[in-house]
Every structure is written in C-alpha cells, then in structure tokens.
C-alpha positions as CSV (number, residue, x, y, z in Angstrom):
1,M,104.9,98.2,99.0
2,E,106.4,101.2,97.5
3,N,109.0,103.6,99.2
4,F,107.8,107.0,100.2
5,V,108.6,109.7,103.0
6,F,106.3,111.0,105.1
7,C,106.1,114.7,106.9
8,A,103.2,116.1,108.8
9,P,104.7,118.1,111.2
10,T,101.6,120.3,111.8
11,K,100.5,120.0,115.4
12,V,96.6,119.9,115.9
13,I,94.2,121.2,118.6
14,F,91.0,119.8,117.7
15,G,87.4,120.0,119.3
16,K,85.4,122.6,120.6
17,G,86.8,125.1,122.5
18,A,90.1,124.6,120.7
19,I,91.0,128.0,120.6
20,E,91.7,128.8,124.0
21,A,94.9,126.9,122.7
22,L,96.3,129.6,120.6
23,G,98.1,131.5,122.8
24,K,99.9,129.4,124.5
25,E,100.9,127.5,121.3
26,A,102.1,130.6,119.7
27,S,103.9,131.5,123.0
28,S,105.7,128.1,122.9
29,L,107.0,129.6,119.4
30,E,108.7,132.4,121.0
31,D,106.6,134.5,118.5
32,Q,106.0,138.3,119.7
33,K,104.7,139.8,116.7
34,A,101.8,138.4,114.6
35,V,99.7,139.5,111.3
36,I,96.5,137.9,111.5
37,V,95.4,137.1,107.9
38,Y,91.7,136.4,106.7
39,G,88.8,137.3,104.5
40,S,85.4,138.7,105.1
41,D,83.7,140.6,107.6
42,R,82.5,137.0,108.9
43,V,85.2,136.2,111.5
44,E,84.5,139.9,112.6
45,K,80.8,139.2,113.0
46,N,80.8,135.6,114.7
47,G,83.0,136.7,117.3
48,I,86.2,134.8,115.7
49,L,88.6,137.1,115.5
50,K,88.0,138.8,118.8
51,K,88.8,135.1,120.3
52,V,91.9,135.1,118.4
53,E,92.8,138.7,119.7
54,D,92.2,137.9,122.8
55,E,94.1,135.0,123.3
56,L,97.2,136.7,121.7
57,D,96.8,139.3,124.3
58,T,96.5,137.1,127.2
59,W,100.0,135.9,126.2
60,G,101.4,139.5,125.9
61,I,101.8,139.5,121.8
62,E,101.1,141.6,119.2
63,H,99.0,141.5,116.7
64,I,98.1,143.4,113.6
65,R,95.0,142.3,111.3
66,F,95.5,142.3,107.5
67,K,92.3,141.3,105.8
68,G,91.1,141.2,102.4
69,V,91.5,137.4,100.9
70,K,90.1,136.3,98.0
71,A,88.2,132.8,97.3
72,N,91.3,133.0,94.6
73,P,94.5,134.5,96.7
74,T,96.1,136.4,94.4
75,V,100.2,137.6,94.3
76,A,98.9,141.5,94.5
77,H,97.3,141.0,97.5
78,A,100.4,138.5,98.8
79,K,102.8,141.1,97.9
80,E,100.5,143.9,100.4
81,G,100.3,141.0,103.3
82,I,104.0,140.8,102.7
83,K,105.0,144.7,103.3
84,V,102.6,144.6,106.0
85,A,104.7,141.8,107.7
86,K,107.8,143.6,106.7
87,D,106.6,146.8,108.6
88,F,105.6,145.2,111.4
89,S,108.7,143.3,112.2
90,A,106.4,140.2,112.8
91,D,107.5,136.7,113.4
92,L,103.9,134.9,113.1
93,I,101.4,134.6,110.4
94,I,98.1,133.2,111.8
95,A,95.6,132.7,109.2
96,I,91.7,132.4,110.2
97,G,89.5,130.8,107.2
98,G,90.5,127.9,104.7
99,G,93.1,127.2,101.9
100,S,92.7,130.7,100.7
101,A,93.3,132.6,103.7
102,I,96.3,129.6,105.3
103,D,97.8,130.0,101.4
104,T,98.3,133.9,101.8
105,A,99.8,133.1,104.9
106,K,102.3,131.1,103.7
107,A,103.6,133.7,100.6
108,M,103.0,136.5,103.3
109,A,105.5,134.2,105.9
110,I,108.2,133.7,102.7
111,G,108.0,136.6,100.9
112,A,108.5,139.1,104.0
113,V,112.1,136.9,104.2
114,N,113.0,135.9,101.3
115,A,114.7,138.4,99.0
116,G,113.3,138.8,95.4
117,D,109.6,139.0,94.1
118,I,107.2,136.5,95.8
119,W,105.8,135.5,92.1
120,D,109.8,134.6,91.0
121,I,110.0,132.7,94.3
122,W,106.5,130.8,93.7
123,Q,107.4,129.4,89.8
124,G,110.8,128.0,91.1
125,K,113.4,131.1,89.8
126,N,114.5,132.1,93.6
127,K,115.6,129.7,96.0
128,V,113.6,129.5,99.5
129,S,115.8,129.6,102.2
130,E,114.2,130.3,105.5
131,C,110.3,131.3,106.1
132,L,108.3,133.2,109.3
133,D,105.9,131.1,111.5
134,V,102.8,129.9,110.2
135,A,99.5,129.1,112.6
136,C,95.5,128.7,111.5
137,V,92.5,129.0,113.0
138,L,90.3,126.8,110.6
139,T,86.8,127.7,109.9
140,I,86.7,126.0,106.4
141,P,87.1,122.5,105.7
142,A,88.0,121.8,101.9
143,A,91.8,122.7,101.0
144,G,93.8,120.6,103.5
145,S,96.5,123.8,103.5
146,E,96.2,123.3,107.4
147,M,98.4,120.0,107.2
148,S,99.8,120.4,104.0
149,N,103.2,121.8,102.1
150,S,101.7,123.7,99.6
151,A,99.8,126.7,98.5
152,V,98.0,128.4,95.4
153,L,98.4,132.0,93.7
154,T,96.6,133.9,91.1
155,N,98.6,136.0,89.2
156,E,95.7,138.6,87.8
157,E,98.2,140.2,85.4
158,T,98.9,137.2,83.7
159,G,95.9,135.2,84.4
160,Q,97.9,132.4,85.8
161,K,97.4,130.6,88.8
162,V,100.1,128.6,90.7
163,G,101.1,126.2,93.1
164,L,104.4,126.3,95.5
165,T,105.2,123.3,97.3
166,T,107.8,123.3,100.2
167,N,107.8,122.0,103.5
168,I,109.2,125.0,105.3
169,Y,106.0,126.6,105.3
170,R,104.0,124.1,107.0
171,C,101.4,125.6,109.8
172,K,103.6,125.0,113.2
173,F,100.0,124.7,114.9
174,A,96.1,124.2,113.3
175,I,93.4,125.2,116.0
176,M,90.5,123.1,114.5
177,D,86.8,123.9,116.0
178,P,84.1,122.4,113.2
179,T,82.0,124.6,115.1
180,Y,83.4,127.5,113.4
181,A,82.5,125.9,110.4
182,Q,78.5,125.8,111.0
183,T,77.4,128.8,109.7
184,L,79.3,128.4,106.2
185,P,77.0,128.9,103.4
186,K,75.5,125.5,101.3
187,K,78.1,126.4,98.4
188,Q,81.6,126.7,100.3
189,I,80.5,123.3,102.2
190,A,80.0,121.9,99.1
191,C,83.3,123.1,97.0
192,G,84.8,122.2,99.9
193,V,83.4,118.4,100.1
194,V,84.6,118.2,96.4
195,D,87.7,119.6,97.3
196,I,88.4,116.9,99.5
197,M,88.0,114.1,97.9
198,M,89.9,115.5,95.0
199,H,92.9,115.7,97.2
200,T,92.6,112.2,97.0
201,L,91.3,111.0,93.8
202,D,94.1,113.4,92.6
203,R,96.4,110.7,94.5
204,Y,94.6,107.4,94.2
205,F,94.7,107.7,90.2
206,S,98.6,106.9,90.0
207,P,100.5,104.9,87.5
208,K,99.8,101.0,87.8
209,E,103.5,100.1,88.6
210,M,103.3,102.3,91.9
211,Q,99.9,101.0,93.3
212,H,101.2,98.2,96.0
213,N,100.4,100.4,98.9
214,H,97.4,98.7,99.9
215,M,97.1,100.5,103.3
216,T,97.1,103.6,101.5
217,D,94.8,102.6,99.8
218,A,92.5,101.4,102.3
219,I,93.0,104.5,104.1
220,A,91.9,106.6,100.7
221,H,89.1,104.3,100.5
222,G,87.8,105.1,103.8
223,L,88.4,108.6,103.5
224,L,86.3,108.6,100.8
225,K,83.7,106.9,102.3
226,T,83.7,109.5,104.9
227,V,83.1,112.5,102.7
228,I,80.7,111.0,100.7
229,K,78.5,110.1,104.1
230,W,79.3,113.2,106.2
231,G,79.3,115.8,103.2
232,K,75.9,114.9,102.2
233,I,74.6,115.4,105.8
234,A,76.6,118.5,106.4
235,Y,75.4,120.1,103.5
236,D,71.9,119.3,104.3
237,D,72.4,120.4,107.7
238,E,75.4,122.4,108.1
239,S,74.3,122.9,112.4
240,N,75.3,118.9,112.8
241,Y,78.6,118.9,114.4
242,E,78.9,115.5,113.7
243,A,79.1,115.5,110.2
244,M,81.1,119.0,110.1
245,S,83.8,117.5,112.8
246,E,84.2,114.6,110.1
247,I,84.4,116.3,107.0
248,M,87.2,119.1,108.8
249,W,89.0,116.3,110.1
250,A,89.0,114.5,106.1
251,S,90.1,118.1,104.8
252,S,93.6,117.3,106.7
253,L,94.4,114.0,106.3
254,S,93.4,113.7,102.3
255,H,95.7,116.5,101.9
256,N,98.9,115.9,104.2
257,D,100.0,113.2,101.8
258,I,99.0,110.0,103.7
259,T,95.7,109.0,101.2
260,G,98.4,109.1,99.0
261,L,101.7,107.0,100.6
262,G,103.6,105.4,97.4
263,G,101.9,106.5,94.6
264,G,102.2,109.3,92.4
265,R,100.7,112.1,92.3
266,D,98.5,112.6,89.1
267,F,97.0,116.0,90.4
268,S,95.6,116.9,86.3
269,I,92.3,117.8,87.7
270,H,93.7,120.6,89.6
271,Q,95.8,121.7,86.6
272,F,92.5,121.7,84.4
273,G,90.6,123.2,87.0
274,H,93.4,125.8,87.9
275,E,92.9,127.0,84.4
276,I,89.4,127.4,84.4
277,S,89.1,129.2,88.1
278,A,92.1,131.6,87.0
279,K,90.3,132.7,83.7
280,F,86.9,133.4,85.4
281,D,87.6,133.5,89.0
282,I,85.1,130.5,89.6
283,T,85.3,128.7,92.7
284,H,88.4,126.1,93.2
285,G,85.4,122.9,94.3
286,E,83.5,123.7,91.2
287,S,86.2,124.0,88.6
288,L,87.5,120.5,89.8
289,S,84.3,119.0,89.4
290,A,83.4,119.9,86.4
291,I,86.2,118.5,84.6
292,W,86.5,115.0,86.5
293,G,84.1,113.2,85.4
294,T,85.3,113.6,81.4
295,W,88.8,113.5,82.7
296,C,87.8,109.6,83.9
297,R,86.0,108.5,80.7
298,Y,89.1,109.8,78.5
299,V,91.7,107.7,80.0
300,M,90.2,105.0,82.4
301,D,91.1,102.4,79.5
302,K,94.8,103.0,80.8
303,D,93.9,101.1,84.2
304,I,90.0,99.8,83.7
305,D,91.3,97.9,87.0
306,R,91.9,100.8,89.0
307,F,88.4,102.7,88.3
308,A,86.6,98.9,88.4
309,L,88.7,98.7,92.2
310,Y,87.5,102.5,93.5
311,A,84.0,102.0,92.5
312,K,83.6,98.2,94.4
313,E,85.6,99.9,97.6
314,V,83.6,103.4,97.3
315,W,80.5,103.2,96.1
316,G,79.5,99.1,96.3
317,S,79.4,98.3,93.1
318,D,79.1,94.5,92.6
319,K,80.1,95.1,88.7
320,E,83.2,94.1,86.8
321,G,86.0,95.6,84.7
322,K,84.2,99.0,82.1
323,E,80.9,98.1,83.9
324,A,82.0,98.5,87.5
325,A,84.3,101.5,86.5
326,L,81.5,103.5,84.3
327,E,79.1,103.1,87.5
328,G,82.0,104.5,89.7
329,I,82.4,107.7,87.5
330,E,78.2,107.9,87.4
331,K,77.7,107.8,90.9
332,T,80.9,110.1,91.9
333,E,79.0,112.8,89.4
334,E,75.5,112.0,91.0
335,F,77.1,112.9,94.4
336,F,77.8,115.9,93.2
337,A,74.9,116.8,91.3
338,S,73.5,116.4,94.8
339,L,75.4,119.0,96.4
340,D,74.2,121.1,93.3
341,M,77.8,121.3,92.0
342,P,78.9,121.2,88.5
343,I,79.5,118.4,86.2
344,K,80.4,120.0,82.9
345,I,81.9,123.8,82.2
346,P,78.6,124.9,80.6
347,Q,77.3,124.6,84.2
348,L,79.8,126.9,85.8
349,S,79.2,130.6,85.4
350,C,81.4,131.2,82.6
351,G,79.0,128.9,80.2
352,I,80.0,127.1,77.4
353,L,82.9,127.9,75.9
354,D,84.0,128.9,72.7
355,K,87.1,126.8,70.6
356,D,89.0,129.6,71.3
357,T,89.0,130.1,75.1
358,L,89.5,126.2,75.1
359,D,92.8,126.2,73.3
360,E,94.2,129.0,75.2
361,L,93.0,127.2,78.5
362,A,94.8,124.2,77.1
363,Q,98.1,126.3,76.7
364,R,97.9,127.8,79.4
365,C,97.8,124.1,81.3
366,T,100.8,122.9,79.2
367,R,102.6,126.3,79.5
368,N,102.0,126.7,76.1
369,G,103.7,122.7,75.5
370,Q,106.7,123.3,77.9
371,R,104.7,120.5,80.1
372,K,102.4,117.7,80.1
373,I,100.2,117.3,83.1
374,G,99.6,114.2,85.4
375,T,101.0,111.0,85.5
376,F,98.1,108.2,85.2
377,V,98.0,109.7,81.9
378,P,100.6,112.3,80.9
379,M,98.9,114.5,78.9
380,D,100.1,116.9,76.1
381,T,98.4,119.6,74.7
382,E,96.7,118.4,72.1
383,E,95.0,115.5,75.1
384,V,94.3,118.3,77.2
385,K,92.5,120.3,74.6
386,K,90.3,117.3,74.1
387,V,89.3,116.5,77.1
388,Y,88.3,120.3,77.6
389,Y,86.0,120.0,74.4
390,L,84.6,117.0,75.9
391,A,83.9,118.7,79.0
392,N,82.3,121.7,77.4
393,I,79.9,119.1,75.8
394,V,76.2,119.4,77.6
C-alpha cells in the first residue's frame, strides 16, 4: 500500500430535518456574525433561506445575505462578497447551494482576513495564513466542495478558471438534507452526477506505480457503481429520496480524497473542462463529459489493464485487455448520453470549434506551455491540442 495523508475534518449532519442542527453548530464555533451566500431566488422561494435565518436567530447569531452566485463563480463576485464580509465584521460564511456557492464562500472567508488581492492569493502569489469559518447547507449534490479542500473561481477579465487547494478553508460543518435537492432541474442533476463520477475517475486513473491501494480501488468501484445506479434513478425521478440521498453522500465522498488515497491525482479532465467552461460559460459537468471518452481513448494504451479493471469492476465486463477497456469507455459514454449529457464538444452550446479556438484552449490549459497537465499521462500543449481536436470531431 502506498503512503497517504487523509484529512476530512468537516462535521456532516445528514438527513431529513438536518437544518435544525445549524444554529447549534454555528454557536458551538462561537461565531456571532454570519454572511449567508447563495445564488438564485430558488432558496428564497422554497423556504430554505428562511429556515437558515430562523436557526441563526434562535441562537442569537446576526446575519446578512449575499446573493448572486453564478454557475461558474467569478472573482469579481467573490470580491464583492469579501467587502460585504469585512464591512459586517463576519466570523462565519454560510453557503446555501452547491459547489459554486461553497467555493464563493471559501474565497470570501480567505479574502476577508488575508492581505492582498484574492486573485493573487488564488494563483499562489500570496500566502494564506488564516480564514473565517465556513459552513454550508448543501442543495446540489455534485462538486463535493462541502468536504473538499479545494475551490474554483473564474476570472472573467482574463478568461482563466483556476482552483486553489488548502485545508484552511474546509467547511466546519455541512448540513445535508437530500430533500433540498428534490426540486433541482434535470440538467443540474445530470451535471452533478457527471461531476461526482469525475472526481473519482480523475483519481482512479493514476500512474501505474501508485496503484497499490486495493482498499481505495474497492471504495472507488463501489462509489462509481452507486452513482451510476442511483444517479439515473434520480435523473428520471428527482422526488426519489433514496436516490437523491445516495448521490448526495457520494458527492462528498468522491471529493474528500477517500476514493484516491495513495494514488496520484490526475485531474487532466478537469483542466480540459475548465478552459471550455471558462471561455463559453458552459456548465462544469457538461465540459467534463464532452472530453472524458476522447481522453480515455487517447491515453488508454499507457495502461490497458487499468481501463480493463474499471470495465470489469464497474460495468461487469467479461472481456479482456483492450476489448474490455473500450467496452468500459463506451458504457460510460452511453450512461452520459442516457442523462442527455454531451460526449463530444460539438454537442455543447458552443458547437464545433475552429482550429484557432482549440489552439487557444490548449495554450490556456498548459499556461502557455509553462506546465504539463495530468499524472496518468502528463500532457504538453501539443498533446492537449490533439485531445481537443479529437473531441471536436462529431
């Protein structure tokens, strides 16, 4: 077994009525002033926001609202939130929603107490030394930000989408009531399912020399099978509580590192997808499913056995070698299609892209050739271009 460090300090309160613990949990942190971060009017209309505010009122915690989070959270909006948090002298940021709201909350929590511009902090130019407390009420099972040590922001001025990884802003607690996700549009459920799967798959396809943690693999296989089964049920019937609860818990486990312990995080699919979603404001999950199959076919010869194992353990393939590997890729794409998710770039709202645009995406992906992406097969700009080109063919 390979060495690893596992840190998952977030306290999870899961199930129907979990919101009733929010005030007590916030009070236990000795926080007195909270900013509530969310996106649309949905949490106002469905009563979740009022429940959060009532809980805080009961426990004597002052609070204000900060709304307007976008599907791809932006630096500009985070900066507005940082000012709000500072002006209010907040000591707690509570996100209501999914990854976008939580990532914005994390940025606010860091930006409110650390010197310098948040975008400089996000790019690693300024050190992070402290952070306001962060908590969340999860309504969208997808990103896993409720238990992860990462967050992503888009800089609309530069067109960059960048993630920051640090344990300092992990959520102190997460309220997870699956009933809150039962009003989601089908597209959000589908995008969430893809994102959950990718957080595990981007860990699963790690360098061969780091594939010795069989317990980790077993957890990954189990999570993927669970998401495939219950994700389709939730997509077909969002009112199914059992299905929604399964994918909500899977979203947390898929991005708290437990499905990749001891392996090398590849995350090249996320890098490919980030550039597409940043440039065209495309939903994160769609940008991932549109690239995954193409990337797999491009790199699978590096380790056919790994792809064959995936096909056997997750999809029940009885084939061997390359036949099994291809079957696993095809079954995954068929599953994405069953959720009405794209499996090629032309199926995205941006349509078929011209060569100049694809070249620009590749340059952005590798920071103009300053880095390679991925660990399974580290890719330079030319290789990234090839994957983008192949994914652009109908």
